N, C-alpha and C positions, 0 to 999 in steps of 0.2 A: 735535855730529852725531860727530865723528871720536873723543872721548871715549867716547862709548856703543859704538864700533865698538871700541874699544881694551880696554874692560870686557866686551863680548861673548868678545872672542879669550880673555881671561884666562879666564872664566868656562870657555869651551871646554876650553881645555887642561888646567882642571883636574879637568873631567869624564871629562878621559881619561884623566888620572892616576888617577883614582878609580874608574874602570869594573871591575869583575872578572871581567865576562863579556865579551870581543868581539863576540860577536854579539848582544848585547843593546844596545838603544838607548833613550835617554830613560830618565824617572824615574816610576816609579811613585808616584802620591801615595798616602801610608798612609789604608787605610779607605775608598778611593773605588776605581772601575773605570777611573779618569780616568789616561794615560799621557801627559806632555810632553816632546817633544824638541826636535828640529830637524838642519839642515844648513848648510854653508857651502861655497859652490863658487869658488875663485879658480882663473880664467882668462886667459890669455895669446894672443890672436889677432892675426897679423900685419896682417891688413885692417880689423881694427877701429879706430876713430876715437882711442880710450882706449888700446888694447893691453893694458893690465893693467886688469881691474875685478874688483870681484866681481859676480859674472853673477849668483849667488843667495845670500841672507841669509835663513832660513825658520824658523818656529816650525811645529812639527806636535804634533798632540794627537790623541789616538783614547781611546775606551772603548767597553769590548763587557758590557751586563748584560742577562742573561735572551736574550730574542729582540733586542733593541736592540744597534746599534753605531753610534757617531759618528766621524768624521773629520775633521779640519779642518787647512789648511795657510796660514798668512799668510807673503807673501813681499814682500822689497823686492830688487829686480832692478837688475842694471846701474849699478853702483855704483861709479864712475871715482874708481882711486888718484891721477892725476893733479890736483894740487893747485887749478890753474886751472879745470878741467871739475869737481872737486869742489866748490868754493867757488859754482860755479854752480847746483849738482844741486837740483832741486827733490824732495824725497825723497816716493815714493810708495809705498804699503803697497796690494798686491792680496791680493784672498780666490782663491787659486789652487784651494782647493779646501773646501768646508765641507757633508758630506754626514750625512744621518741615515737608517741603515736599521735594515729589520723583518724578521726569518724569518716569514713567513706560517705557514711548515710545514716538513716536511723537503724538499721540493721548491719550494718558493718564496721569493721576496725583492725587496722593494721598497728602493728608493734614492730619496730627494728630496734635492733641493740642488743644489751646483756639483759636478759629479765628470769625472773624466777620462772622455773617450768611448768605450763598450767596443767599440772598432772597431782592430781589428790588433794585433800583436804588438808593436812598438815603443811604442804607446801606453798599454801595459799598465806599464811601469815610468818615471814620470815625472821621479822624480829622478835627476840626474845624476852622483850617487853609484854608483846600482842600472845604469846604463847602460855598455855595452863600451865605447863613445865617448864623447868630448868633444860632438862636432857630431852631426847628424841627420840621416836622410836626407831628402831632398825631401817624402815623403810627408805627413812632419808640417808642418801648418800650410797647406798648400796643395791637400791634395786633399780633405778631410774636417775638420771644425770638431774639435781638441784637447779641447776642455773643452765641456760641454753643463750648464746651468743647468735643470734638468727634474724627470723622474720616470725610473726605470730598472726595469722589471721585470725578473727575471731566473727563467728554470725550469730546474731541476737535473733532470736524467735518471740511471736508474740507472748506466748504464755513463760517469758523469761527463761526461757531454757536457751543455752548456750551451745555452739561448737566450735570446736576451736583445732588449729593445725598449724603444727610447730614445725620448720626448714632450718636446717643447720647446715651448711657443708664448707665449713671454714675454721680457721683459730679460733679458739676461746681467748675472748681480751683480759678475764680474770683466771688467775691463775695462783693466786696465795691463797683462796680462801679452802674448805672442806668440801668443794664438790668435786666430782668426777671433773677431772682434763678432758674433753672430748675436742673433736674436728667434726664429729658428725652425728645428727640427729633429728629424728623424722617421728612425728607423732599426732596423735588424733586422739582430742578428749570432746566429754560431752558430760552437762551438767544439766541438772533438772530441778529445781525447789516445787514441792507442796505445801505452803503455810506452813508448819512449824517442820516438815519433813524436807529432805532433799536429797539427792543420790547423785555419784560420780562414775565415770569409767573411763578407762584411757590404756589405749597402748602404743608401743612405739618402739623403733630403732635407735642404738647409739654404738659410737666406735670411740674408744680410750684410747687418747694417744699414747702416754706413758708405759700403759702394760699391753700394749695391743692387743686388746681384748674388743669382743663385738659382743651386743647382747639384745634380744629383744625380750621385750615386759608388756604384761596385759595384768589389771587390775580393775578394782572395782571398791565403791565405800558409798557410806550414808550416813547422817548426820541427822538426829533430832535434838531440838533446841527451844526451850520455854525461859519463864523468869527465874525458876527454881534449878534446874536442870539443863545440862547437854550432854548427849550421848553421841560417842563418833566411833566408827570402825572403817577400817579397808584392810584388803588384802592383794596383795600382789604375786604373781609367777613370774619364775626370767628361766631362759631357756638355759638347757644343762649341757655341760661339756659330755664328751663320750664317758661313759661308762660311771656317769657318774647320776647322783638323783637328781631330781627337781628341786631347783632353789627357790626358796617360798618366804613370803613376810608378811604377819598380819597382826593386828592389835584390836584391842575393844578399849576405849577410854570415857570414863563417865567422870563428869565435872558436878559437883552439887554445889550452888550459890547459895550459901550459908545466911549472908546478907548483901549489903550492898558492896562492903570491903572484903568480905573474905570467902574462900574457895576452898575445898578439898576436892582432892582427884584420885581415882584411881585409875591404872592402865595395867592389862593383861596382854601379855605380847607372847607370841611363839613366831620361829624363824629356823630355816635351814640355810647354813651359807658354806657354800662350796670351797668361797676363799680361805675362811676362816677356820673349815673342817670341822663346822660344828653344827648341832642341831639341841637347840634348848627353847626355855621358855622364862620370862621374867617379869615380874611383879613390881609395880611402882604403887608409892601410898604418899601422896603430895599436899603442902596448903602453902594456900597465898594468900597477902594479904597488901590489900592497895590503900595505904591510907589518903594518898590524894589521888588526881587523874594521870598525875604525872611519874608517879613512884610505885612500883610492887615490888614486894619482900617474899622470896620463895624459899621453900624447903621440901625436899623429899626423898626416901628411902628407895635406893632401888634394889633389887633382889634377882640375881642370876642362879640358876639352877646347874649350871655347866662351868661358866668362864670366872675366873676368880677377881668378878668386878662389883660385887656387892658393895654398896657403899653410900651415904650421906654425900649430898648435894646441896647446897646453899647460893641464893644468889638475890644480890640487889640490882633493879634496872632503873634507869630514868631517861624520859623522854622532854625534851626538852627544844 
């Protein structure tokens, strides 16, 4: 296993040195529509049992031919660097995404397979390399399913708005990641952009297999972005159980683009979680540095008002 990781890192370093365009990821296989690449995330978390770990090592492949498109992501996650933990590690590969799409016409697209649920803003950037921070808001994993195995129908309007319908009534094909393990998910989502502004809203129903729970959720969000600043916020609610308060989760996040390679981020968040039996607020202060188009280094401090989870988190991410 270790020799395999060393070989992977060597291959990764070579691909970075040979890359001619820092904004282009992966390798276009000659005479085919297929592109193969990947990413690696190395994370340090003060409250994680292993502290240092390969949070994600993943292979990405994509293709686009005529009206068809393909996207796949196979991932090895939470691989510890500590020798004792490493020797006990049971390697598990997970199908993070495997989706096939077809463009019916200029206004309709169908996706089949396992895909990121078309819910909210944060869920649209699943690779940590593309995210402003290493940690993510409480909304992810707690208010709605992060991933769906089923069918996604998207309708495009003339003003670039989109309306999507999600349908799942089958077993999830990816069961080793952090997403809820579900066998049902039905959702409706709407997205509308206006120059530098945009907004989203979504609602749906899902059923968890392992915990025998069902849930309804409803939420909305907005985003403003220009060359110097991006401001994003989302708020979701979920149906409550008997004699419990209404669960909710929301955040506002602002990122300042200090220059072409550096960003500073502030995130304020509040939520009520009936599973964790807590209602609290958090604050995140973060900094991101991108020395090249393939590498990003991030550090952040996360403060919790109730749970003993206040900590520093650092990460090193590479796309290749």
